[in-house]
C-alpha positions in Angstrom: 1.5 13.1 -30.5 1.8 15.9 -28.0 4.0 15.3 -25.0 2.3 14.6 -21.7 1.5 17.3 -19.2 1.6 14.8 -16.3 3.6 11.6 -16.3 2.6 8.9 -13.9 5.4 6.4 -13.3 5.0 3.1 -11.3 6.3 -0.4 -11.4 2.8 -1.8 -12.2 0.6 -0.1 -14.7 -3.1 0.5 -14.8 -3.8 -2.7 -16.8 -2.3 -6.2 -17.2 -2.7 -8.3 -20.2 -3.5 -12.0 -20.9 -3.5 -13.8 -24.2 -6.8 -15.1 -25.7 -7.9 -16.8 -28.9 -8.7 -13.4 -30.3 -5.5 -11.6 -29.3 -5.0 -9.9 -26.0 -7.4 -9.2 -23.1 -6.7 -6.8 -20.3 -8.0 -6.2 -16.8 -7.6 -3.0 -14.8 -5.2 -3.0 -11.9 -6.6 -3.4 -8.4 -5.6 -1.5 -5.3 -5.2 2.0 -4.0 -2.6 3.2 -6.5 -4.5 2.3 -9.6 -7.8 3.4 -8.0 -6.4 6.9 -7.1 -4.4 7.6 -10.3 -6.7 6.3 -13.0 -9.5 8.9 -12.5 -7.0 11.7 -12.8 -5.3 10.2 -15.8 -8.7 9.9 -17.5 -9.6 13.5 -16.8 -6.2 14.7 -18.1 -6.7 12.6 -21.2 -4.0 13.0 -23.8 -2.1 15.3 -21.5 -1.3 12.2 -19.4 0.9 9.2 -20.0 1.3 6.3 -17.5 4.8 4.6 -17.7 5.1 1.1 -16.1 7.1 -2.1 -16.5 5.9 -5.1 -18.4 5.4 -7.5 -15.5 4.6 -10.7 -17.5 5.3 -12.3 -20.8 1.8 -11.4 -21.9 2.5 -7.7 -21.1 5.7 -7.8 -23.1 4.0 -9.5 -26.1 1.0 -7.2 -26.0 3.3 -4.1 -26.0 5.4 -5.5 -28.9 2.4 -6.3 -31.0 0.7 -2.9 -30.5 -2.1 -3.9 -28.1 -1.4 -0.7 -26.1 -2.3 1.5 -29.1 -6.0 1.0 -28.5 -5.9 2.0 -24.8 -6.2 5.8 -25.3 -9.6 5.2 -26.9 -10.7 2.9 -24.0 -8.9 4.5 -21.0 -8.7 8.1 -22.2 -4.9 8.3 -21.8 -1.7 6.7 -23.1 0.1 3.8 -21.4 3.7 2.9 -22.1 5.1 -0.5 -21.0 8.9 -0.9 -20.6 10.4 -4.1 -21.8 12.9 -5.1 -19.1 15.0 -8.2 -19.3 13.3 -10.8 -17.1 16.3 -11.7 -15.0 17.2 -8.1 -14.3 13.5 -7.4 -13.5 13.4 -10.3 -11.0 16.5 -9.1 -9.1 15.3 -5.5 -9.1 11.8 -6.5 -8.0 12.3 -9.6 -5.8 15.8 -9.2 -4.3 16.0 -5.4 -3.8 12.5 -3.9 -3.9 10.4 -6.6 -2.2 13.0 -8.1 0.1 15.6 -5.5 1.1 13.6 -2.3 0.8 10.2 -3.6 1.8 11.6 -5.3 4.9 13.6 -2.1 5.7 10.5 0.2 5.3 8.5 -2.0 7.7 11.3 -2.7 10.3 10.9 -6.5 9.8 14.5 -7.5 10.4 14.0 -8.9 13.9 10.5 -10.1 13.2 11.8 -12.4 10.4 15.1 -13.2 12.1 17.2 -11.5 9.5 20.7 -10.1 9.8 22.1 -7.3 7.7 22.0 -7.7 4.0 25.3 -8.0 2.2 27.1 -8.8 -1.0 24.3 -10.6 -2.9 21.8 -7.8 -2.3 24.4 -5.1 -3.0 25.2 -6.8 -6.3 21.5 -6.9 -7.2 21.3 -3.2 -6.3 24.2 -2.3 -8.7 23.4 -4.7 -11.5 19.6 -4.6 -11.6 17.9 -2.0 -9.4 20.0 0.9 -10.6 19.8 -0.1 -14.3 16.0 -0.6 -14.1 15.6 2.8 -12.5 17.7 4.2 -15.4 15.4 2.6 -17.9 12.4 4.3 -16.2 14.3 7.6 -16.1 15.1 7.5 -19.8 11.5 6.7 -20.7 10.4 9.7 -18.6 12.8 12.0 -20.4 11.5 10.8 -23.7 7.9 11.4 -22.8 8.2 14.8 -21.2 8.9 18.5 -21.7 10.8 20.5 -19.1 7.6 22.1 -17.7 5.7 18.8 -17.3 5.0 17.3 -13.9 6.5 13.8 -13.1 4.9 11.6 -10.4 7.0 8.6 -9.4 5.4 6.0 -7.3 6.8 3.8 -4.5 10.0 2.1 -3.3 10.7 0.4 -6.6 11.8 3.8 -8.1 13.7 5.6 -5.3 16.7 6.4 -7.5 14.8 7.6 -10.7 14.1 11.1 -9.4 17.8 11.9 -9.1 18.5 10.4 -12.5 15.9 12.6 -14.2 17.2 15.6 -12.2 20.7 15.2 -13.5 19.4 15.6 -17.1 16.7 18.1 -16.3 17.7 20.4 -13.4 14.5 22.4 -13.6 12.0 19.6 -14.0 9.3 19.4 -11.4 9.5 15.9 -9.8 7.4 14.2 -7.2 7.9 10.8 -5.5 5.3 9.0 -3.3 6.1 6.1 -1.0 3.1 3.8 -0.6 4.6 1.7 2.2 5.4 2.7 5.7 8.9 4.2 6.4 11.2 3.1 9.2 14.2 5.2 9.8 16.1 2.4 11.6 15.1 -0.1 9.0 17.7 1.2 6.5 20.5 0.7 9.1 21.0 -2.9 8.1 21.2 -2.4 4.3 24.6 -1.8 2.7 25.6 1.8 3.0 25.6 2.5 -0.8 22.0 1.4 -0.8 21.0 3.5 2.2 22.7 6.6 0.7 21.4 5.8 -2.8 17.8 5.6 -1.6 17.9 8.8 0.3 19.8 10.9 -2.2 17.7 9.4 -5.0 14.5 10.5 -3.3 16.0 13.9 -2.6 16.3 14.4 -6.4 12.5 15.1 -6.2 11.1 18.6 -5.4 8.4 17.0 -3.3 8.2 13.7 -1.4 4.9 12.2 -0.3 4.1 9.6 2.4 0.7 8.5 3.6 0.8 9.9 7.1 2.8 12.2 9.4 4.7 9.4 11.2 6.3 8.2 8.0 7.2 11.8 7.1 8.8 12.2 10.6 10.7 8.9 10.1 12.2 10.1 6.8 13.2 13.4 8.3 14.8 11.6 11.2 16.9 9.5 8.8 18.0 12.6 6.9 19.1 14.2 10.2 21.0 11.0 11.1 22.8 11.3 7.8 23.8 14.9 8.7 21.6 16.5 6.0 20.1 20.0 6.5 16.6 19.2 7.9 14.0 21.9 8.7 11.3 19.9 10.6 9.1 22.9 11.2 8.7 23.6 7.5 9.0 20.0 6.4 12.0 20.2 4.0 15.5 18.8 3.5 18.3 20.6 1.7 21.0 18.5 0.1 23.8 19.9 -2.1 22.0 23.2 -2.5 18.6 21.7 -3.5 15.5 21.8 -1.3 13.0 18.9 -1.2 9.7 19.4 0.6 8.2 16.4 2.4 4.4 16.0 3.1 1.8 13.5 4.1 -1.1 12.7 1.7 -3.4 10.0 3.2 -4.7 7.9 0.3 -8.5 7.6 0.3 -10.7 4.9 -1.2 -13.6 5.4 -3.6 -16.2 4.8 -0.9 -19.2 5.5 -3.2 -18.0 3.0 -5.8 -17.2 0.4 -3.2 -20.6 0.8 -1.5 -22.3 0.4 -4.9 -20.4 -2.9 -5.4 -21.2 -4.0 -1.9 -24.9 -3.7 -2.8 -24.6 -6.2 -5.6 -26.3 -9.5 -5.4 -23.0 -11.4 -5.4 -21.6 -9.5 -2.4 -24.9 -9.6 -0.5 -25.2 -13.4 -1.1 -21.7 -13.9 0.2 -22.6 -11.9 3.3 -25.7 -14.1 3.9 -23.7 -17.3 3.4 -21.3 -16.2 6.1 -24.1 -15.4 8.5 -25.8 -18.7 7.8 -22.7 -20.6 9.0 -22.6 -19.0 12.5 -24.5 -18.9 15.7 -22.8 -16.0 17.3 -20.7 -12.9 16.6 -18.3 -12.7 13.7 -14.7 -11.5 13.6 -13.2 -10.8 10.2 -9.8 -10.0 8.8 -8.8 -9.6 5.1 -5.1 -9.5 4.2 -2.3 -10.6 1.9 -0.2 -13.3 3.6 2.3 -10.7 4.4 4.5 -10.7 7.6 3.9 -7.0 8.3 0.2 -7.6 8.5 0.8 -9.6 11.8 -1.7 -12.3 10.9 -0.2 -15.0 13.1 -0.5 -12.9 16.3 -4.0 -12.0 15.5 -5.0 -15.6 15.4 -3.0 -16.4 18.5 -4.8 -13.5 20.3 -8.2 -14.9 19.3 -7.2 -18.3 20.6 -6.0 -16.8 23.9 -9.4 -15.0 24.2 -11.4 -18.2 23.6 -9.2 -20.1 26.1 -10.2 -17.9 28.9 -13.7 -16.9 27.9 -15.9 -19.9 27.5 -18.9 -17.6 26.9 -17.3 -16.3 23.7 -16.7 -19.7 22.1 -19.6 -19.1 19.8 -17.6 -16.4 18.1 -16.4 -17.3 14.6 -13.4 -15.8 12.9 -13.5 -15.6 9.1 -10.1 -14.8 7.5 -10.2 -13.8 3.8 -6.5 -14.1 2.8 -4.6 -14.5 -0.4 -1.1 -15.7 -1.0 1.6 -13.0 -1.4 5.1 -13.3 -2.9 5.3 -17.0 -2.7 8.5 -17.1 -4.6 10.3 -15.7 -1.5 11.3 -18.0 1.3 10.2 -15.6 4.1 6.7 -15.5 2.6 6.5 -19.3 2.1 7.4 -19.8 5.8 4.9 -17.2 6.9 2.1 -18.9 5.2 3.1 -22.2 6.9 3.1 -20.3 10.2 -0.4 -19.0 9.5 -1.8 -22.5 8.7 -0.1 -24.0 11.8 -1.5 -21.3 14.1 -5.0 -21.8 12.7 -4.7 -25.5 13.2 -3.5 -25.0 16.8 -6.5 -22.7 17.7 -9.0 -25.0 15.9 -7.7 -28.0 17.8 -8.6 -26.3 21.0 -11.8 -24.7 19.6 -13.1 -26.6 16.6 -13.8 -24.6 13.5 -13.3 -21.3 15.4 -11.2 -19.9 12.6 -12.2 -20.4 9.0 -9.7 -19.3 6.4 -10.3 -18.7 2.7 -7.0 -18.6 0.8 -7.9 -17.1 -2.5 -8.1 -13.5 -3.8 -11.9 -13.2 -4.3 -12.8 -9.6 -3.8 -16.5 -10.0 -3.8 -16.3 -12.7 -1.1 -14.1 -10.4 0.9 -16.5 -7.6 0.6 -19.3 -9.9 1.7 -17.3 -10.7 4.8 -16.5 -7.0 5.5 -20.2 -6.2 5.2 -21.2 -8.5 8.0 -18.4 -8.3 10.6 -19.1 -7.6 14.3 -15.4 -7.0 14.8 -12.9 -6.2 12.1 -9.3 -7.0 13.2 -6.6 -4.9 11.6 -3.4 -5.3 13.6 -0.3 -4.7 11.4 3.1 -4.1 12.8 3.6 -1.3 10.3 1.5 -0.5 7.3 1.7 2.4 4.9 -2.1 3.0 5.1 -4.2 -0.2 5.2 -7.1 0.2 2.9 -9.0 -2.8 4.4 -9.7 -0.8 7.5 -11.3 1.9 5.3 -13.1 -0.5 3.1 -14.6 -2.3 6.0 -16.1 0.8 7.7 -17.4 1.9 4.3 -19.4 -1.3 3.6 -20.3 -2.8 6.9 -24.0 -3.1 7.5 -24.0 -4.5 11.1 -22.6 -1.7 13.1 -19.3 -3.5 13.4 -16.4 -2.4 15.6 -12.9 -1.8 14.2 -9.9 -3.1 16.2 -6.9 -1.2 14.9 -3.2 -1.2 15.8 -1.2 2.0 15.9 1.2 0.7 13.3 -1.5 1.2 10.6 -1.3 4.4 8.7 -5.1 4.6 8.8 -4.8 4.9 12.6 -4.1 8.6 12.0 -7.6 9.0 10.6 -9.6 6.2 12.3 -7.8 5.6 15.6 -9.9 8.0 17.6 -13.0 5.9 16.9 -11.5 2.4 16.9 -10.7 0.0 19.7 -7.0 0.5 19.8 -4.0 -1.9 20.0 -1.1 0.0 21.5 1.5 -2.6 20.7 0.8 -4.9 17.8 3.5 -7.4 19.1 1.6 -8.0 22.3 -0.7 -11.0 21.9 -2.5 -10.5 25.2 -3.2 -6.8 24.5 -4.6 -7.8 21.1 -6.9 -10.4 22.8 -8.1 -7.8 25.2 -8.8 -5.4 22.3 -10.9 -8.0 20.5 -12.7 -8.7 23.8 -13.5 -5.0 24.3 -14.8 -4.7 20.8 -17.1 -7.7 21.3 -18.5 -6.2 24.5 -19.3 -2.8 23.1 -23.0 -1.9 23.1 -24.9 -1.6 19.8 -25.1 2.2 20.4 -21.4 2.5 21.0 -20.6 0.5 17.9 -23.1 2.5 15.8 -21.6 5.8 16.9 -18.1 4.7 16.2 -18.9 3.3 12.8 -20.7 6.5 11.8 -17.6 8.6 12.7 -15.3 6.2 10.9 -17.5 6.2 7.8 -17.7 10.0 7.8 -13.8 10.1 7.9 -13.5 7.6 5.0 -16.1 9.4 2.9 -14.6 12.9 3.4 -12.1 12.5 0.5 -12.1 10.9 -2.9 -9.2 9.3 -4.7 -8.8 12.2 -7.1 -8.5 14.6 -4.1 -5.3 12.7 -3.2 -3.5 13.2 -6.4 -4.8 16.7 -7.1 -3.4 17.8 -3.7 0.0 16.6 -4.9 -0.3 18.4 -8.2 -1.4 21.6 -6.5 1.7 21.5 -4.3 3.9 20.7 -7.2 2.6 23.7 -9.1 3.2 25.9 -6.0 6.8 24.6 -5.9 7.3 25.3 -9.6 6.2 28.9 -8.9 8.8 29.0 -6.1 6.2 28.9 -3.3 5.8 26.5 -0.4 3.4 23.6 -0.8 -0.2 24.4 0.1 -0.5 21.2 2.2 0.6 21.9 5.8 3.5 19.9 7.3 1.0 17.8 9.3 -0.8 16.7 6.2 -4.4 17.3 5.0 
């Protein structure tokens, strides 16, 4: 089989497997990464291969028994799953990626009451994170020719670009970070980790982040490490090699989402929500993730109802789903969420109604009928819920958006803004302002937000990266300006 022209590399692949009586079934991956990369991989066909880890026993067994061999006929491109020893995978994924690096990228140290990480995390970095990145790098080298384009995805694979670079100095390599990026966040990780992350990323020719503030934060960190940074041109030089840094805001597939929102199931959910209320509706939809700032959002709603008796007919629907419940910090955060809801509902019975299950059609039903959508993260790489909400809402709903969301760069001018996501009173005031907007004001804002969301498609996002990589391969500057598209 011919080698791939474009290699997509991520921790999770485009599909996940489960066992059935007839063999193996698979479902397509959800979320922005799969949604953006899959259409491009399909168009590239046999020129593309997607490399990912087996993330479950079913994935490992499916790969071992040849279940991936049928995927090119069904998806249009090849998929390769890597069989990583489960204990090593757990330490690479849970200890380093989803605890140390995720918390660093979102500046969550003080929020979660954490000190600096130490020996345990450094050992996991050395014995699991680095070896797993080496497994990915070897697979990439096996699947590529020197003139192929390699697209690494996210903080799980920060070291892999440098590992490939050592073997293929002329390879064209890209890395995209899907989370936010906090320059000060890496101050509390062990120095070998901080330097390893930065130098690993600088093994790429081009680095991508969702929005300009995350680009600026990365360049700030490089300057603090005394690297040669050219902010005006958006590039870093390290050991004689230049890495360009650009913003590529990830879009949603608005047309496909709007079609799904018109389905009978989604419409029925929307009507069920409306049948339960007698006044305006506030909605949020999130993973139970500390960076999403869910607790303060509920506290702010309670504060608002405490002082505005005339707004006590407002109902808050929260479509949440549990996240990373094997980690202590996430278990405690879910308890905090439940206790905060109980506190508000004790003062204002049934004011907040939480659904703790990942039911996408129900969530779309809620997003379609909100009067106010609350999106108040501390830091968030993009926040696709804010885009999905304005794409499908049918009631001229208002968006309340904090500046920590990456989507603020595209939608903030039209939203009711939260300057400081940590300020509960300011959040309460933002919800209040949104509820008091006139229908005409809400309609105008939603039309502008929707136009912004519909302006780009998922394939535009990845093709912009490929266009810039091709320019770099031709020894030209990226086409995308430093400020992003």
